[in-house]
N, C-alpha and C positions, 0 to 999 in steps of 0.2 A: 569356083573356079580353083586352079591349083598357081603355083609357080614353082620351077624347076629351079633348083638350087646344087652347084656345082662346087666341091670342095678338091681345087688342084694345087699340086704342091711337084718339087723335084724331090721330095724326101719321101717319108711315111705318110705323110698328109696328115697326120695325128694332131697337129696344130692348127692348122685353116680347121680343121674339122671340130674341134672343141670350142677353138674360138668362135667360130659360126653358131655352132649349135647354142652358144649361150647366150648369143645374139638374138636369133630367131624363137629362143622361146621365150622371148618378151612380146612376141606378137601371138592371138589366139586364131589369127587369122592372116592371111587364106591356107589353105593346105599347102604343106610344103613336100617334093619330090626330090631325094638328095640322090646326087649321084658322087661316089667318092674315086678321082684319079690319081695316084700317089703315081712317084718318079716319073712325071713331065718332063725329062733334064735333057731331051733332043728336039729336033726341029720336027722332025718323023713323029714324035710321040705328040707334039704340042699340034700340027697338022691333024691326028687322029682325033684329039683332044676338040677342036675345032667342029670336028664335022658332028661331033653329040650336042654341041654347045647348040648349032645353025638348023640341027634336026630338033633339039625339044624347043625351040624358037617356034618352028613351023608347025608342030603339034602341038604346042599348048599355046602359042598365039601371045604370048605375052613376055616380057623379056626376063632373060635368066639370071641368076645372081649369081654370081663367084667369087667364092672367100679364096684366096691365094695366097701361097708362101713360096714363090719361086725366088732363086738368085740367080739363076742363068739370064743375062739382058735379052736376048734373044727372044727365049721363050716368054721372058714377060712382057715383052712388046707385042708379040702375036696376041696373046691374052688382052692386054688392054686394047686390041684392035677388035676383038670379037663382037663387040655390039651387045655384049653382055654388061649389066651393073657389076662393077668389080670391085672390090674390095680387098686390097692388096696390103696385107698386114705389114710386109718388111717395111714398103716404103712407105707406109704409115707411121712408122717409128724408129727406122735407124738413121735417117737423115738428121731430127734433132739428135739421137744420141751421138753422131759425128761430131755434130757443133760442141756438145758438151764434153765429148774426149778429146775431141781435138786430132781427132786420126781415122781415117779410111776403115771401114768396116771390110771384113776380108772375104765377104762374098762366096764360103765357100757355105756349100751343104751339109747337114750333120753335124757341125762344130759342137751343138749340143751336146752330142756324147764323148767328144774328143776333150771337154773341159771339166768331166769330171776323173776324179781320181780313182784308182785300182782300190784304194780303201772305200769308199765307196758304194763302188759296185760289190764288193766283196760282202761288205756289211747289209745292201740292199738282199744277195742271195741268201746270207745267214738269217737275215730277219725272217723270210718266206719260208726260211725251211722251219724255222724256231714256232711259227705259227703252224704251221701243218703236223709239226711234231707233238704241238700242244693243244690240239684239236679236241672240242668235246670234253675236256679234264682227262682224257686217257692217260696224260703223265703228271699228275700234279708233284710230283719231286721236283721239276723242274721249275717251279713257280719262283723259285728263289731269283733267276736268271733275267725273271719277265720285269719289261717296263711297265705294264700294266696288265690286269687280267680282264677281260668283259664277261659279262654274267647275264642271263636270260632264259626266258624259255624256248625251246627247241623253233629253231626256223625265224627268230628274230635278227639275224643280220649278223651275229656273232662272227663266223667262220669269212666270210669277204671282207668284212671291216679289218679283222686281224689283219689277213695276207696284206690289204690294200695299205694301213700302217707300216707294214715292214717295207712293202715294196717304196712306195712313196716317203715314205721318213724315217727308215731303218730302224722303229720301233720293234724291242719283242714284245709280241702281245700274244696272250695265250686266252683260250677260253674255256668257261666253266658252264654245262648247261643246267639249269634248272628245271629240276624232273619232276614229276608227279611224285613218285616216291621221296624226293627231298620235302615237298610240301606237305605231305602227308602227318608229318610228325610237327605240322606249325611252320610257323615264319621264320625258324632260327636259321642263321646264317651254316650251312653245312661246317663241320668241323675242320675239315681240311683245307677251308678256305682263311681259316681265323688266324693265323699266322702271316697269313697274306694282305690281311683287312687294310691295310694304305694303298694299296694296288689295286683295288679294288674298281669298276666303273659298270653299271646297270644300263642295258637294253630294253624297253620295253616296248612295245606295238600292239596298236587296236586289235582289239577281238575278232571284229569283222574282217579285217584285211589277214589276220593269223589264219583265219579259218580257212579264207582263200586261198592262202599260198601252202598249207598242208593238204589242203584237197586236190591239189595237181598232184602232189607226192603219193597220196594214199586217199582216195577217191569214198565218199562214204565211210567212211571210220569214223571209229571214238575219237581217234586221237584228231581227225581235223574237224569235231564236232564244234559247232559255235558255244554249247554248254560247257563242254570242256576247254575251249580256248579262252571263256573268260573266268573260267574259275583258276586257269593258272594265270592267266597276266594279272588278276584282282590280287592274289596272293602275292606273288613276284614283287609286284608295285608295293604291296605293304612290307614284304620285307627291305627293300629297299627305303623305306620311311622308317622302319623302326630300327634297322642296321644305320641309319645316316650315311648310305652308299647316294654317291651321285650318278645321275642317271641322265637319258634322254629318250624320248618316243622316238622311234626310227620311220614310224607310220610314212610320212611324207617325205623324206630324205633319199636320197642317192648314196650309195656306200661311199662315195667321194665326200658327200656333205657329213655324211655322220661322223667319218674319220676326222676329217678338220674340226668339227664340234667338238670332238672329243680332247684333240690335241690343244683347241685354244680353253675348255673349261679346266683340264688338269692341267694346264702347264706345264707338259712335256716338251722336249726341247727336240727338236730334229735333230737324227743321230748321222746324218750327212753331209759331209763338206764339199 
């Protein structure tokens, strides 16, 4: 049996989807079928959404679940009358905050964007560009500007984590891949990284998981073989221990979780206001 889950918003739907997915992840069953409906900001669009909800109830024969971030009162009322099990994120939190602040909410969609300063916006863009320009050790001469330098074997999650650190926290993150050539001479830290030792942070990963990821990129290659992955991971972990480089295992974490854990472990400060 499955349950149909709708994420409905009069904005992008990102908040409803992220919050809803986090809650649903706590349940191993039933199977969930997800539908995201962004920009439901008119009665006509709400009516179209209601048709989909009605159809899902008829086909699935179970009550749909609806995660909602809708500020338009008319649209919100229509969703509440849909017959779905509604989780209204704004109505869950705005009334309490209204009492705390002693003022009425603006009830305007997209206010998150307007509260961010131009400085924060530009910092995000610059930080993401820094991550792209300093990907895979191609510009070690720029490491003096980095807030952090991620180390790890190929395909251990360095690049997406650097980009996320820039986009979400405004962190200037570079990454340096520890290659087989680096490990041939032992587990010493590459000389180009010595001046930046205080900025280094390591990622590691289970060899089996690494082999699977590499196989998708280069099937049946030596690069993707379990033996090669075991060799690289064992040696890079030895390097971390020997050089006292803090590290985490990225195997069971999403990019968001990896980045957040790095922020906590390194005590880096968010660069956005």
